[in-house]
C-alpha positions in Angstrom: -48.0 -6.4 40.5 -47.8 -7.7 37.0 -44.6 -7.0 35.1 -46.2 -7.4 31.7 -45.8 -3.7 31.0 -42.0 -4.0 31.2 -41.9 -6.5 28.3 -40.7 -4.9 25.1 -41.5 -6.3 21.6 -38.7 -7.2 19.2 -37.1 -4.4 17.3 -38.6 -5.8 14.0 -42.0 -5.1 15.4 -41.4 -1.8 17.2 -39.4 -0.2 14.3 -41.3 0.4 11.0 -39.1 0.8 7.9 -41.1 1.3 4.7 -38.5 3.4 2.9 -38.9 1.3 -0.2 -42.6 2.1 -0.3 -41.8 5.8 0.0 -39.4 5.6 -2.8 -41.8 3.8 -5.1 -44.7 6.2 -4.3 -42.6 9.3 -4.9 -41.2 7.7 -8.0 -44.7 7.3 -9.4 -44.9 11.1 -9.3 -41.7 11.6 -11.2 -42.3 13.0 -14.8 -46.1 12.9 -14.3 -48.5 15.8 -14.6 -50.5 14.8 -11.6 -49.9 17.1 -8.6 -46.9 18.7 -10.4 -46.5 22.5 -9.8 -43.5 23.3 -12.0 -42.3 22.4 -15.5 -38.8 22.4 -16.8 -38.1 23.1 -20.5 -35.0 21.2 -21.6 -34.0 20.8 -25.3 -37.7 21.6 -26.3 -39.0 18.9 -24.0 -41.3 19.5 -21.0 -40.6 17.8 -17.7 -43.3 18.2 -15.0 -41.9 18.1 -11.4 -42.7 18.8 -7.8 -41.0 21.8 -6.4 -41.1 20.8 -2.7 -39.5 17.5 -3.5 -36.7 19.1 -5.5 -36.2 21.8 -2.9 -35.9 19.2 -0.2 -33.4 17.2 -2.1 -31.1 19.8 -3.7 -30.0 23.3 -2.5 -29.6 24.4 -6.1 -33.3 23.8 -6.8 -34.3 25.3 -3.5 -32.7 28.5 -4.5 -33.9 28.3 -8.1 -37.6 27.6 -7.3 -38.0 29.6 -4.0 -35.3 32.2 -4.3 -34.2 31.2 -0.8 -37.4 32.6 0.7 -40.6 30.8 1.5 -42.6 33.9 0.4 -41.1 34.0 -3.1 -43.6 33.7 -5.9 -43.3 30.2 -7.5 -42.4 29.9 -11.1 -44.6 27.8 -13.4 -42.0 27.0 -16.0 -38.2 27.0 -15.8 -36.0 26.8 -18.9 -32.6 25.1 -18.4 -29.8 25.9 -20.9 -26.8 23.7 -21.6 -28.6 20.6 -20.3 -29.4 17.3 -22.1 -32.9 16.1 -21.8 -32.0 12.4 -21.3 -29.6 13.1 -18.5 -32.1 15.6 -16.9 -34.8 12.9 -16.9 -32.4 10.5 -15.1 -31.7 13.3 -12.6 -35.4 14.0 -11.8 -36.0 10.3 -11.2 -33.0 10.2 -8.9 -34.2 13.2 -6.9 -37.7 11.7 -6.5 -36.6 8.1 -5.7 -32.9 8.1 -4.6 -32.2 5.6 -7.4 -30.5 5.7 -10.8 -29.8 2.8 -13.2 -26.3 3.6 -14.5 -25.5 0.3 -16.3 -28.5 0.8 -18.7 -27.5 4.4 -19.7 -25.4 5.2 -22.7 -21.9 6.5 -22.0 -22.6 10.1 -23.2 -25.7 10.2 -21.1 -23.8 9.0 -18.1 -21.2 11.8 -18.6 -24.0 14.4 -18.9 -25.6 12.9 -15.8 -22.2 13.2 -14.0 -22.0 16.9 -15.1 -25.5 17.6 -13.7 -24.5 16.0 -10.4 -21.5 18.3 -10.3 -23.3 21.4 -11.4 -26.1 21.0 -8.8 -23.8 20.0 -5.9 -25.0 16.5 -5.5 -21.8 15.1 -4.0 -23.0 11.6 -3.2 -24.4 11.2 -6.7 -21.2 12.5 -8.2 -19.1 10.1 -6.2 -21.3 7.1 -7.1 -21.3 7.9 -10.8 -17.6 8.4 -10.8 -17.1 5.1 -9.1 -19.2 3.4 -11.7 -17.3 5.0 -14.6 -14.1 3.7 -13.2 -15.3 0.2 -13.6 -16.3 0.6 -17.3 -13.2 2.2 -18.7 -12.1 1.0 -22.2 -9.7 2.2 -24.8 -12.5 3.8 -26.8 -14.0 5.8 -23.9 -11.2 6.5 -21.5 -10.2 9.8 -23.2 -13.8 11.0 -23.1 -14.2 10.2 -19.4 -10.8 11.7 -18.6 -11.8 15.0 -20.3 -14.9 15.2 -18.1 -12.9 14.3 -15.0 -10.4 17.0 -15.8 -13.2 19.5 -16.5 -14.9 18.9 -13.1 -11.6 18.3 -11.2 -12.7 14.8 -10.2 -9.3 13.6 -8.9 -10.1 9.9 -8.2 -11.8 9.4 -11.6 -9.0 11.3 -13.3 -6.3 9.2 -11.6 -8.1 6.0 -12.6 -8.2 7.2 -16.2 -4.5 8.0 -16.1 -3.7 4.5 -14.7 -5.7 2.9 -17.5 -4.0 5.1 -20.2 -0.6 4.4 -18.8 -1.1 0.6 -19.2 -2.4 0.9 -22.8 -0.6 4.1 -24.0 0.0 3.0 -27.6 -3.6 1.9 -28.1 -4.9 5.2 -26.5 -2.7 7.2 -28.9 -4.3 5.4 -31.9 -7.9 5.9 -30.7 -10.4 8.4 -32.0 -11.0 9.5 -28.4 -7.4 10.8 -28.1 -8.1 13.3 -31.0 -11.1 14.6 -29.1 -9.3 15.5 -25.9 -9.2 19.0 -24.7 -5.7 20.6 -24.7 -5.6 20.6 -20.9 -6.4 16.9 -20.6 -4.1 16.1 -23.6 -1.1 17.7 -22.0 -1.9 16.2 -18.6 -1.8 12.8 -20.1 1.3 13.0 -22.3 3.5 15.0 -19.9 3.6 12.3 -17.3 6.7 10.0 -17.0 4.3 7.0 -16.7 2.7 7.6 -20.1 4.9 4.9 -21.5 4.6 5.0 -25.2 7.4 5.4 -27.8 8.3 9.1 -28.3 7.8 8.7 -32.1 4.2 7.5 -31.5 3.5 10.3 -29.1 4.8 12.9 -31.6 2.7 11.5 -34.5 -0.4 11.4 -32.3 0.1 15.0 -31.3 0.5 15.9 -34.9 -2.8 14.3 -35.7 -4.4 16.2 -32.8 -3.2 19.5 -34.1 -4.3 18.8 -37.6 -7.8 17.8 -36.5 -8.3 21.3 -35.2 -7.3 20.7 -31.6 -4.8 23.6 -31.7 -6.4 26.9 -32.7 -3.2 28.8 -33.4 0.6 28.4 -33.7 1.1 29.3 -30.0 -1.1 26.3 -28.9 0.7 24.1 -31.4 4.1 25.0 -29.9 2.7 24.4 -26.4 1.5 20.9 -27.4 4.7 20.0 -29.3 6.8 21.0 -26.3 5.4 17.9 -24.6 7.4 15.7 -27.0 10.7 14.6 -25.4 12.8 14.9 -28.5 16.1 13.7 -27.0 14.4 10.3 -26.5 14.1 9.9 -30.2 16.8 8.6 -32.5 18.6 10.9 -34.9 16.9 9.1 -37.8 13.5 9.7 -36.2 14.2 13.4 -35.6 15.4 13.9 -39.2 12.9 11.7 -41.1 9.8 11.9 -38.9 9.9 15.2 -37.0 11.7 17.6 -39.4 9.4 17.1 -42.4 6.3 18.2 -40.4 7.6 21.7 -39.8 6.0 21.7 -36.4 9.4 22.0 -34.6 12.1 24.5 -35.6 15.6 23.5 -36.8 17.0 25.0 -33.6 14.8 22.8 -31.4 16.0 19.7 -33.3 19.6 20.8 -33.0 19.2 21.4 -29.2 17.7 18.0 -28.8 20.5 16.3 -30.8 23.1 18.2 -28.7 21.4 17.2 -25.4 21.3 13.6 -26.4 24.9 13.5 -27.5 26.3 15.3 -24.5 24.2 14.0 -21.6 24.6 10.8 -19.7 21.9 8.4 -20.8 20.4 8.1 -17.4 20.0 11.9 -17.2 17.5 11.9 -20.1 13.8 12.2 -19.1 12.7 8.7 -19.9 9.2 7.3 -19.7 8.4 4.0 -17.9 5.4 2.0 -16.9 4.0 2.7 -13.4 2.3 -0.2 -11.6 2.2 0.8 -7.9 2.8 -1.8 -5.2 3.5 -4.6 -7.7 6.8 -6.4 -8.1 8.1 -5.8 -11.6 10.9 -8.3 -11.2 8.8 -11.4 -12.0 8.5 -13.6 -15.0 4.9 -12.5 -15.3 6.2 -9.0 -16.2 8.9 -10.4 -18.5 11.8 -9.9 -16.1 14.9 -12.2 -16.3 18.3 -12.6 -14.7 20.9 -11.8 -17.3 24.0 -12.0 -15.2 25.1 -14.1 -12.2 25.4 -17.8 -11.2 22.4 -20.0 -10.5 20.1 -17.5 -12.1 16.8 -19.4 -11.9 16.5 -19.0 -8.1 16.5 -15.2 -7.9 13.0 -14.5 -9.3 11.1 -17.7 -8.5 9.3 -16.1 -5.5 10.4 -18.8 -3.1 11.7 -17.1 0.1 11.4 -20.1 2.4 13.1 -23.1 0.8 16.8 -22.3 0.7 19.8 -23.8 2.4 23.6 -24.3 2.0 23.2 -25.9 -1.4 20.2 -24.3 -3.3 17.6 -21.6 -3.4 19.9 -18.6 -4.1 21.8 -16.9 -6.8 25.4 -15.7 -6.4 28.5 -14.0 -7.8 32.1 -14.0 -6.8 33.1 -10.8 -4.9 35.7 -8.9 -7.0 37.7 -5.9 -6.0 36.8 -3.9 -9.1 33.0 -4.7 -8.9 33.1 -6.3 -12.3 30.9 -9.1 -11.1 27.3 -8.8 -9.9 23.7 -10.0 -10.3 21.9 -8.2 -13.0 18.1 -8.3 -13.7 16.5 -7.1 -16.9 12.9 -5.9 -16.5 10.3 -6.7 -19.1 10.0 -3.0 -20.0 11.3 0.3 -18.7 9.5 0.9 -15.4 9.3 3.7 -12.7 10.7 2.2 -9.5 11.6 3.6 -6.1 11.7 0.5 -3.9 13.8 -2.6 -3.9 13.6 -5.6 -1.5 16.5 -8.1 -1.2 16.8 -11.3 0.8 20.4 -11.9 1.6 21.3 -15.5 2.5 20.8 -15.8 6.2 21.0 -19.4 7.4 23.9 -18.5 9.6 25.2 -15.3 11.3 27.1 -13.9 8.3 26.6 -10.3 7.0 27.1 -8.8 3.6 27.9 -5.4 2.0 26.6 -4.4 -1.4 25.3 -1.6 -3.7 22.4 -1.4 -6.1 22.6 0.4 -9.5 20.0 1.0 -12.3 20.4 1.6 -16.0 18.4 2.0 -19.2 21.1 0.6 -21.6 23.6 -1.5 -19.5 26.2 1.2 -20.2 25.3 4.2 -18.0 24.6 3.2 -14.4 23.2 5.2 -11.5 23.9 4.0 -8.0 20.6 4.3 -6.0 21.6 2.4 -2.9 25.1 2.2 -1.5 25.6 -0.2 1.4 29.2 -1.1 0.4 30.5 0.3 3.7 27.9 -1.3 5.9 27.2 -4.8 7.2 23.7 -6.1 6.3 21.8 -9.3 6.8 18.6 -11.0 5.8 15.7 -8.8 4.3 16.7 -5.4 3.0 14.0 -2.8 2.4 15.5 -0.1 0.2 14.1 3.2 -1.0 15.3 5.9 -3.3 13.9 8.7 -5.5 11.8 7.4 -8.4 13.9 6.4 -11.4 12.9 5.0 -14.8 15.1 1.9 -15.5 15.3 -1.3 -17.5 18.2 -2.9 -15.7 19.0 -3.4 -12.0 22.4 -4.5 -10.8 23.2 -5.8 -7.3 26.9 -6.0 -6.6 28.2 -7.6 -3.4 31.3 -6.1 -2.0 31.8 -8.1 1.2 30.9 -11.3 3.0 32.0 -11.8 6.6 32.5 -15.6 5.9 33.9 -15.9 2.3 34.3 -14.2 -1.0 30.9 -14.9 -2.5 27.8 -12.8 -2.5 24.5 -14.8 -2.1 21.1 -13.4 -2.8 17.9 -15.4 -2.3 15.2 -13.1 -3.6 14.9 -9.8 -5.4 11.9 -7.5 -5.8 11.6 -4.2 -7.6 8.6 -1.9 -7.6 7.1 1.6 -7.2 5.5 2.2 -3.8 3.3 5.0 -2.6 4.3 4.4 1.0 5.9 7.4 2.5 9.6 7.2 3.3 12.3 9.6 4.4 15.9 9.5 3.4 18.9 11.1 5.0 22.5 10.5 4.0 21.1 8.0 1.5 19.6 5.9 4.3 16.0 5.3 5.4 14.9 7.2 8.4 12.5 4.7 10.1 9.3 5.9 11.7 8.5 2.6 13.3 10.6 0.3 15.5 13.1 -1.7 13.2 14.7 -3.5 16.2 12.2 -6.4 15.9 12.4 -10.0 14.9 9.9 -9.3 12.1 12.3 -6.6 10.8 15.1 -9.2 10.9 17.0 -7.6 13.7 18.9 -9.9 16.1 20.8 -9.9 19.4 24.4 -10.9 18.5 25.9 -10.4 22.0 24.5 -10.8 25.5 23.2 -13.6 27.7 19.6 -14.6 27.7 17.4 -17.7 28.3 15.7 -17.2 25.0 17.1 -16.0 21.7 16.1 -12.4 20.9 14.1 -11.9 24.1 15.3 -8.3 24.0 13.4 -7.8 20.7 10.2 -9.9 21.1 8.0 -7.0 22.1 7.1 -8.5 25.5 7.5 -5.8 28.1 5.4 -7.4 30.9 6.3 -11.0 31.3 9.7 -10.9 33.0 10.9 -11.8 36.5 14.0 -12.9 38.3 14.6 -15.9 36.0 13.6 -14.9 32.5 12.5 -12.2 30.1 15.8 -10.2 30.1 19.2 -10.1 28.4 22.3 -9.3 30.4 26.1 -9.1 30.6 28.7 -9.1 33.4 29.8 -5.6 34.3 33.4 -5.0 33.2 33.2 -7.5 30.4 31.1 -7.9 27.3 28.0 -5.9 26.3 24.6 -6.3 24.8 24.7 -5.7 21.0 21.8 -5.6 18.6 22.3 -5.8 14.8 19.7 -4.2 12.6 19.0 -5.8 9.3 20.4 -2.8 7.3 21.8 0.6 8.1 19.2 3.2 9.1 19.6 6.9 9.9 18.4 7.0 13.5 18.3 9.5 16.3 16.7 7.8 19.2 16.2 4.5 21.0 14.4 3.2 24.1 15.4 0.6 26.7 13.5 -1.1 29.5 15.9 -1.9 32.4 15.0 -4.7 34.7 12.9 -3.2 37.5 11.4 -5.9 39.7 13.0 -4.3 42.7 14.4 -0.9 43.7 17.8 -1.3 42.1 19.2 1.2 39.6 21.8 1.0 36.8 24.3 3.1 34.9 25.3 2.5 31.2 26.3 4.0 27.9 25.2 3.4 24.3 27.3 3.3 21.1 26.4 2.8 17.5 28.3 1.5 14.5 27.9 0.5 10.9 30.6 -2.1 10.7 31.4 -3.2 14.3 34.8 -1.6 14.1 34.2 2.1 14.5 31.9 3.0 17.4 30.3 6.3 18.2 29.0 7.0 21.7 25.5 8.5 21.5 24.5 8.4 25.2 26.6 8.5 28.4 24.7 7.7 31.5 27.6 6.3 33.5 27.2 9.0 36.1 23.4 8.9 36.2 21.1 6.8 38.3 18.8 5.0 35.9 15.9 2.6 36.2 13.0 1.2 34.2 12.2 2.8 30.9 15.0 4.9 29.2 14.6 7.1 26.2 17.8 8.1 24.5 17.8 10.9 21.9 20.8 12.0 19.8 21.8 13.6 16.5 20.6 11.4 13.6 23.4 9.2 12.2 23.9 5.9 10.4 23.6 2.8 12.5 23.6 -1.0 11.9 24.7 -2.0 15.3 23.7 -0.7 18.7 25.9 -1.6 21.7 24.6 -1.1 25.3 27.2 -1.3 28.0 26.3 -1.5 31.6 28.7 0.2 34.0 27.0 -0.1 37.4 24.2 -2.0 39.2 23.3 -1.0 42.8 22.4 -4.7 43.5 25.1 -6.8 41.9 27.7 -7.0 39.1 25.4 -7.7 36.2 23.5 -5.4 33.8 20.0 -6.5 32.9 17.9 -5.2 30.0 14.4 -6.4 29.3 13.5 -4.6 26.0 15.0 -2.5 23.2 13.5 -0.3 20.5 15.0 1.8 17.7 13.9 4.4 17.1 12.0 5.3 20.3 8.3 5.6 19.8 7.1 9.1 18.9 6.3 11.0 22.1 8.0 8.5 24.4 9.6 10.2 27.4 10.5 7.4 29.8 13.8 7.8 31.7 16.3 10.6 31.5 16.8 12.2 28.1 20.3 12.3 26.6 20.1 16.1 26.5 19.4 16.1 30.3 21.3 13.2 31.8 20.4 14.2 35.3 16.7 14.0 34.8 15.0 11.4 37.0 13.0 8.5 35.6 9.2 9.2 35.3 8.3 5.5 35.4 7.1 4.0 38.7 8.9 0.9 40.0 7.5 -2.6 39.5 6.4 -4.5 42.6 9.3 -6.0 44.5 9.7 -9.8 44.2 11.6 -12.3 46.3 15.0 -13.3 44.9 15.6 -16.7 43.2 18.7 -18.5 42.3 20.2 -18.4 38.8 19.7 -21.2 36.3 21.4 -22.4 33.1 20.7 -21.2 29.6 19.0 -23.4 27.0 21.0 -26.4 25.8 22.4 -24.5 22.7 24.3 -22.0 25.0 27.2 -22.6 27.3 27.1 -19.5 29.5 25.4 -19.1 32.9 22.3 -17.0 33.0 23.3 -13.9 35.1 20.2 -13.6 37.3 19.2 -10.3 38.9 19.3 -12.2 42.2 22.8 -13.6 41.6 24.9 -11.2 43.6 28.5 -11.6 42.5 
C-alpha cells in the first residue's frame, strides 16, 4: 500500500497567512464613503465608517452603535463631543488596519490620540502610544506629557516623565510647559525629594505659575506655596526673595527660620538627584575622595588588581574616630545602598562604620559594623537619605592599626531589602563563595568545599569538611554581619551512621550564642535549624557524636535555610526524625592527605579512630 497519503507538506504551504492583505483591504475602506453605514461628526468634519468593523474592534463602539443588542436600530450619524478631528482620524485608521504612524504625528495630536485610546478602553493602543511618548520626551514637552499621564493615571509614562524632570529640574522650571501644568501634576512634581532644583528656583517658578492664573484663589495659592521647603533657603533668600512677594505670611517665614536654626542639618528635608541602580561615587558623576591616604585608588573601578602595595586607599585607625576615608559626591543624591571592598588578600577582618552628611559638620551613621568582624565585599543597605558626603571609618583590623579599602560604591537601589537591628535580613543563602563567605576552621581536601553548592558529588574520600570529635570545630565566616534565624546542613550520609552536634553563632569570635543543641538527638543527612533572629558573622558547628567513628563530617552549609526547607529535626522539636532517605551504602576506603598547602590529615568517614 502506498504511503504517499501520509506525507505532509511544509508548514509554509499548509498555513496561509495573508493578514497584511486583510489590513490593506480594510484600510482602503477607512474614511471612504463606499460601503460606509455610519458617519461621525467631529469638530464639524464628517468621518464615514463601517459599524461592524468598529463594533468588532472596540467594546465602546459596539455599545454606541448597537446599544448592546443586535436588534437595535442603527444610527446614521453620531456626533462626538470633546474629540479632536485629527486624532479621531488616526483612531479610525487604526481600528480598520491595526496600524498607526506615531512618529509622523504632531505631539498635541499624539496626546489626543492617547486620550481617545484611554477613553475607548483600547489598552494595547494606550500602552504602545505611552511607550512611544517615553522615547520622545524633551524639556519643552515633558510637562505636557506628564499632565496627560497624570490625568489618565498612566503610571509607567508618569514615572518616565518624573525621571526626566528630576534629571533636568532647573531647565524644567524655566520652561513654558511648567506654567501650563495642572495643579495636581505640579504638586506631584515639586513635592518629591528627587526634584533636585534649588529651593529659590522652585519658589520663583511656583510664583510664576500662580501669577499666570494657575491658582484660582488664595486657598490654592497657599496649597501650592506649601510645597516650598523654606528651611532649605538661606536667611537672605527668605527675606529678600520670599518676603517681598507676600505669598507667604511672616509667621511662616519665622517658623522656617526657627526650624533651620534649631534642627540638625541632616534632619532638614533635603532634595537630591535620584539615579536608580547607578553608582554615584564615580568621577563620571563628579565624585572625589577628599580625605584619606592613596586617594586615587578608591574610585577607579578596579576591583581585581590590588595587592600588598597598591590598589587600595587607607587611613590609620584612631581611638577617637578622627581619621577616615571621605568621599564627596558630585551633587546631593538620594542613596540607600553602599558597597565596600575591604582588602582581602589574606585572612584579616575589619570593623568599621559609615556616615553621611550634607555639610561635613552634621553626620548621620547609617551603618554601624564597629562591633563586628567583616571581610571582603560588603553589601550595605539603609533607609534612603539625601547626602553629599559619605565617610567610612575603620575601627579595627585583626592584623594591624590601618584600615584598607579597595573600592567604594554608593547608589539608590529599588531592590527589596529588610533590616532588623540595623542589619540586613538575607532572603537568599549568603554562605557562598560568591557572597565572600569562607570556611576558617575545619579539615577538607578542597578549600570552601562546604560552601561550593555541590550537594551530590561526595563520597568516602572527598566533598566534605570535618573535625575530630572532642577537639576543634567547623567554623564559617560570613562576609558581614547579617540578622539570621535559620541555617541548613547536609551531614555525610553515604552509609547508615548518624551524628549529634550543636551550633553557635558569634559576631566577633569571642562571645558565642548556642542556637541549636542536638547533642541528645540522632541526626543524619539534611538538617534545618531555626532559631530567633540574631546578628551573626560566624557560625560554629561542633560535632559531639558519630555512631561510626570519632569524626564529624559535614558536606554542605547554607545560611539562611531555603524558604520551605524542612530536612532534619527542627530546633523547636529536637526529637523529630529526619525526613530524608539515606544515600546508598558504599564500601569504606582509606584516608588520604590534604592538598599540599595543608598539614592536617583528612579525617575520612571510613577512618575509625
